N, C-alpha and C positions, 0 to 999 in steps of 0.2 A: 504494500499497499503505500501510494506517494504523501510525504510529509505536505506536499502544498495543500491549502486551504483556500477551495474554489469559492469564489463571491458572486452572489448578484446582487447589483443595483439598481432598486426600483426606482422609479418618479426621486430621480438623481437629485436633482436642480443645480448647482455648479462642485457637487461632489464633497461637502463636507462629511456626512457618515464617510464614504466609500475613502477619505484622507486619514481616517484616523486608524481602520484598518491596515490600510497599505502603510503606514507609517510606526507601525506596531512593531516590536522586535521581541523574538521569545529568551530563553535562558542562553541560548546560543548565534545569541547578537544576527540572527539571520532573520527574515522576512517572512513568516508562513504562510499569512494569507495574500491573495492575488483577483483584484478583481477583472473579470474574465466579460462582464458585458453589464453597462451601466446605460438604463435606459432613462433619457432625457426627452420632451418636448419643445420645450422652447429655445428658439434657435439662439440665444445670446447668449443662456447656458451652459446649449451643448458645443459651442463653442469652449468657454469655460472649462468646461467637463472634457474635450478633446485635445486641449493644449495641457492639462494638466497628468491625464493619460502620457501625454506625450513628453514629460519632465522625467515621469517614473522612470521610462523607458531607460535612463541613467544613472538610475537608483542602483549604490554599490561599485559605480562605475566615478567618472570626471564628468558633470553637466560642461557639455562644451561653451562657453563663451556665447555663440550666438544663441543662445537662446536669452541671456541678459542683452545682450543685443535686440532683441524682438523687444523684451520687454519696454526697452527704456525709446525705441525708434520706431517701434511698427505699427502706427497710426495711420498710416499709409499704403500698406498691403497686408493681407491675411498673413495669417499662420502656416495654412496651407502652401501657401504660394512662396513663402520664407524657409520654411523647413523641407519640402518633401521632394526637394530635387537631391540636397545634400545627405539628408537623412532619411531617406525613402524607407526603410525598415521600418526604421523605428517609430515615421508618421505614419507606414501602412499598418501597426500593429495599435497603434493609440486611433486610428478612426475605425480599425475592426474592434476594439475595446467600446467603442460609444457608439456602434451599429453603421456606421458608415454615414449618420445623418440622424437629426431628433428623429423620433420614434414615439406614439402616444398610444400607451396600454387602452383598452378600451376604446379601440376605431379600428378602423382598416386595415391599419398597420398591425392587426393582432399575430395571424399568422407571418407574418415576419419577422416579428420580434419572436415569437414562439422556436422558431426556426432555427435564429442566433443562439440562443440560449442553449436549447439542445445539442447544438454545434457545438458551443462552447466549452461544454459539460461531456462529450463524446469520448469515451472510454476512459474518461477519471476514476479510479478508484478508493482515493483520500474524500474527506471529509469535505462538506458544502455548506456552504452561507449563504442565507436572504437578506438582504435588510434594506432599509426605506421606505418610505412615508408618502402615503399618498395623501394629494394635494387636499389643504387642512381650512379653505377660504370657506366653506360651508359649517363647519364645525367651529371655527371661531367666533368668540363670544361677541367682538367686531362685527366680525363677517355677518351673522343672524340678523345683528341690531340693524344692518346696511339690508341686510335681505329685508325685515318686515314693512320698511320703506317701497319695496318693487310691488308694484298691484298684482295683484294675482298671486304673486309668488305661494307656491307649495314647496313643504320639504323634501313629498313624495316625487315630486318630478325636476327635483335637481340634480344631475347624475353626478356630480362630484361628492354626493353623500355614499355613493355605487362603486365607487373605484377602490374602496378597500378588496371591492369583489375581483376588481383582477388579480390584485394580490395574494389573492385566496389559489384563482388560475395560476400565477404559477408556483405557489404553492404545493399546489398539486400535482402538478408538471415535474418540478424538481425535487420533492419530496428533502429538502433539506437536512442536517441533524439536525441544526439551529436556526431560527429567524430574530431578525428585530426587529419592530415595527415603531414608529417613531408619529407622533401627533401632538396636537395640541389640547391644552388639559379642556377647550370648552368641548370636548368629541365627548367627555363625561357626563353631560347634561344634554348633549344634544337626542330631538328625539326626532319619528317619524312615525306618521298614524298613532302617537301615544304612545307610544315602544323603544323603551333606551338607546340607541345604535348603540354605545361600547358595550353595552348584553350581549347582543346577537352578535356584535363581533367575536369578543369572548368565546361565546357558544360555538361561532363558527369556527374559529382560527382552531380549537382544538383535535378535528379530522375534518381537512379540508376536501379532501378526497368522498366520503360522506355528505357534508353541506352541499356539494357542487353535484353528487350523484353523477363522476366520473366512470365508474367502475374499475377507476385504479385502486394502487394499493390504499388500505384505510390506513395510513399512517395516523398514530395518536400522539399531538404534545400538550405536555405539562405549561401552563404560562404562568410566568416566574414574574416580580416585580424583581428592580435593581437598588430599588436605598429605600428598603423594607426588612425587616426580622422575617426569616421565609417561614419560623414557627409560630410568626403571632396573623393567625387565620381567623375570620370570623366563627358564630358557635354552629354553622354549617360544612366549617373545614374549608372555608374559600377565603381566595382576599379581599377584599374590598376596592371596589374600582378606584379610590383614592392613592391606594397602596401602591398604583404604578406609577405617579406622577413622581419625578428628579426634578428637584430644586438646582436646577447649575451650580448656583453661587456655592452654596454647602459642597462640592467637589472641586474648587478652584476655578473655578470660571466667571471671571469677570461684569456677569450680569444676573439680573435674577430672573431667570429663564426657567420657566417651569413648563414642563411637557410630559406628554403620555409617553413612556416609553415601556411597550411590551418586550420580554422575550420568550421565547416561546423552545425549549428543549425535547423532542423526541422520548417521550416516556421511555424505548427501550434501550435511551441513555442516558437516562438522567442518575445521577451518583444518589446513593437510597441513603447516604447521614449529611446530606446539604441541609445545612442550619446557619445561622447569622445574616448580616446584609453584602451583598456580593461585591457593591463597590464601598465597604466601610474602610476598606484600605486605603481611600484618596478622598474619605471625609475630613474637613477641615474646619475649624476656624479660623482661620486667619481668613481676610478677605480682601481680594484684589481688586483695587479699582483703578477705575481712569486716570487718576494722579500716576497711578504705577507705571500703566500699559502705552500710556500717550505724549509722555513727558519729552520722549528722544524725537519725535518724529518731528519736521520742521513747522516753525512758527508761517501761519499764511492769513490774511484778511478773504474777508468775503468781497463778492462784486456787488454790483449794483443795477437792476432790472428795472425797465421803463427808461432808462438812461441813457443819456449817451451824450457826452464819451463818460465811456464807465473803465475812470483811471483813478491812481490812487490821490490824485490829486479832490476828485471829485468822490470817492471815496471818503477821506478824512475830513472834508466842509462838510458831508452827512456824518461824521461821529462828533464832530464840533456844536452840530443843531441839536445831536444827540446827546449830548455832555451840556446844553444847556439845561434840557429835559429830565434828565436823570439824577443829575446833582441836588436839585431839591426834595427829589423825589425818594433821595435816600436820607433825606435828614436824619430818620431814626436811628442811625448809626454813621459816626464821622468816620470809621474802618471804609464800610463799603463805598462812601463820599471817597475817599481815601484812592478806592481802587479805581473807581470811575476818573478822576483825576489822574490819577496812574496810567491807563487806557489812554484816553485821550493825548499825555505827554509824551508818550512810547512813539505815537507815528510820526517819526522824524524821519523813515527812509521805506520804503516799499519791498516788500516779501515777497509780495507777490500773491498771485491765485492758485500757484502748483500747477500742476498738470497730468499727465502718461506718467512722467517720469522727475520726481522732486532729487536732485545731488543733495545729498548728506555734507553736510558743510560742519558735521561736529561741533555744532555751536549750542544742541540741548544739551542735557543732561542727563542720563540714561541711567531712569530710576527702576529697570528691568529686573525683578530678582530673574537670582542667577539658573534658577531652570527653565524661566521661561525668557530668556534669553535665549536660549540656546533652541526652544521650540521654532520664537518667529525669526532670529538672525540667520542670514547667510552671508557671508561675507566677503563674497564676491557681487553683491549686488549693492551695490556703493551710493545707493539712496533708496526713493522707496515709490513705486507706483501708484496710479489709481489714488493719487492723493493729491485733488482736486477740490477749492472750494467752490461753494455753487455760488449764485447771485440773488441777492434779495432784495425786497423793496426796502425805501429807504428807514420810512416808519417800523418795519419787521427788526430793524438791524437796534433802533432805538430801545424798542423792547429787550430783545439780545444782549444788549449793556447790559440795563436794568437787571433783569433775572441772572445774570452770570454775577453781578456784585453783591446782588438780594441772597442769594445760593451761599456765594463764600462768606459771609457772614453772619446765617442764619442755619449752619452746622450742615451744608449743602441740599437744604431744603429749598424749592422752587416756591418764588412769590403765586398766589392764586389771582383771581380777577381782579378781586374786592383789594388785592393789596397796591394794586398799579392806582397811580393819579390818573383824570380825565387825559390829561396830554398826552399821554400811553394809553388809554385806550382804544382797541381796534373799532371801526365800523363796523361795528359785526352787532344786530341786535340781538344775538344769541347771548352777548359778552356776558352780562348779568343773569342769564336764566340760571345759573347754573348747571348749565351743560357742559361747557367749556371753560369750568373755575381751572382746571388745571392745561390748558390749549397749550402754553409754552411751557417747557420741559429741560432744566438744564443738568445734563450730567453731570452730577459733581465728582470734583475733584479728588474726594476721601469718604466718596458711597460705592457700593456696588452700583454697576448700571442697569438701567431700567430695559426692559426688555429689544433688541433691535429687532424690529418684524420688518418686511414690507413696507410699510407705512411711512416709511422713512424716507421713501425714492418718491411721495406725493409735498411734502415739504420737510423742511426741517425744525419745523416748531419742538415736537417733542425730542430734540436729541441736540440742546444748544451743546458749543464745548462751555466748559467751565473757566476760560481764563479770558475774561473780560479785553484783554489787550487785541484778541482775534476774533473779536465778533461777528460768528457765524456757527455755523451750526455744522456737525457732524462730515468730517468729505467719508469717499468711499473708505479709504485704508482706513481712517479712523475706526468705523464700523466694523470692520474687518478685525482690524486688533481687539475690539470687544466681543464679537465671535471666534477670536483664536484660531482665525487664518494666519498660516505660516508667511513674511512678510513677500516671497517669492511667488504668490499664489496668487496669480494675476485673472479680472476678471475682466470679461470680454465685452463687446457690446456700447451702448451709449450710457452714459452716468446713471441715468433713469433706471435702464435695465439692469446695471450692476449692484443698485441698491436692493431690486430688488432680489437678486440673486443671492446677496448677504444676509438681508431681513427673515429669508425662506430659511435659509439652512442649519445643517447640525452644527451646533461647535466643534470643531475637530479636536479639540482637546477635550472634549469629555467622549466621543467617538474611540479617541484611544484607550481609555479606562473601561469601554464597553468593549472595545476589542478586548482587552485583556481578559473579563471576565468570560468571554464567549473563550478565548482559548482555552484559560485552565480548565473550565469546561470539555469541553472535548480532549483536552489531554488523561483526564482525571477518567 
């Protein structure tokens, strides 16, 4: 039997879950997990996925300098055109891993996807693992609130609720030893026809062949939680739905990301003496905060939307206008006023808005803990990719300045709508209604960040940088740092698409911990 554990990655997004499995090393310092098929339907995420698959072709070898050249200068040429001639073998392997192009489960691509999976596993006698999470918009609390506003919306007709059945079909086809399924916490309370979706999913996953009536071998699975004592069950011997929630910040991840993650283990492979908490070895009280993981990135300024010219002089003039509003609004704290004044007075030279690649000039202090520095950093990458500040309305930047100064002296707590003076209130009829009391949120320097979601692509209001001197929302790279993507992980597509990819991903640093649990179970 081969030592290689083949992995099928479904609904892969930009590859966060797969990155964790790929980077895991066993006690022999080798990589036991090999992703052989990654399925993703969104074009820009698929490009990101393929580029990362190409990068992994050089694992254990020297990554060619051309990879870094592409990260720095590839905005005028596709990755395929850049790599396919000189590195044809590696590029073709990457394309094969990502099925040659975007593919959608539950669509007319079905037969092609299943054929590719069968081909990838053909002749393999070792362990098999399936990972991934069906799209979660319909389950999320935000998504459900939005759906309520859609005329004639019914959950029963929303296909997104039933994409997990495609996951079931792949489980039935592959019959893996272990599977990992991730989704939003909102799935715990979502219902269709009055029935709990999560209860139905749990029931269906215990035996996919029986659920689908496929006629295949009826492999049965035990569903286990990662972050709950395995011996702690209810009176009926079952786990409670909430037991499957992982709070990422409790395991060294720099954000309060709470997600449902199911571990399915074949009953005939399940160790009999399994007890305790599977992720216990990584549980920590030490909080990793934005101040620790963002401080070494080059400082940037935001740009001005609806303004021509959008240059440093215009930005500085707007900062001056904002200071005149913000300084008196911070009269409750001399320290907060000093921070606003420092932000205004520090604007003496243009740091720029950044871009596809920003050279690291070494001016920023490196506050990364040693282990995180090893995880994020790549010495061959002499700068930062996807680090570009977006443009904002002039008035929003005034609010960002106020919010960041306020949070700095309020133990990281962002101001609510009642804390803003009229001079800074947006022209929003709901501003004082209570529905948007926390519309502007600072990712505080010394608190775990809030959950990075795809909403970051809409505007930056929930993701304001803690540093008043920068007066902006987070860049894609900063959001990726909070999501624990390594610095050499490049996100393809336009900036909006990049934000969506980052927001939808599983943090790779959490994924590598999950991979360690999976490997331990397979080894035992």
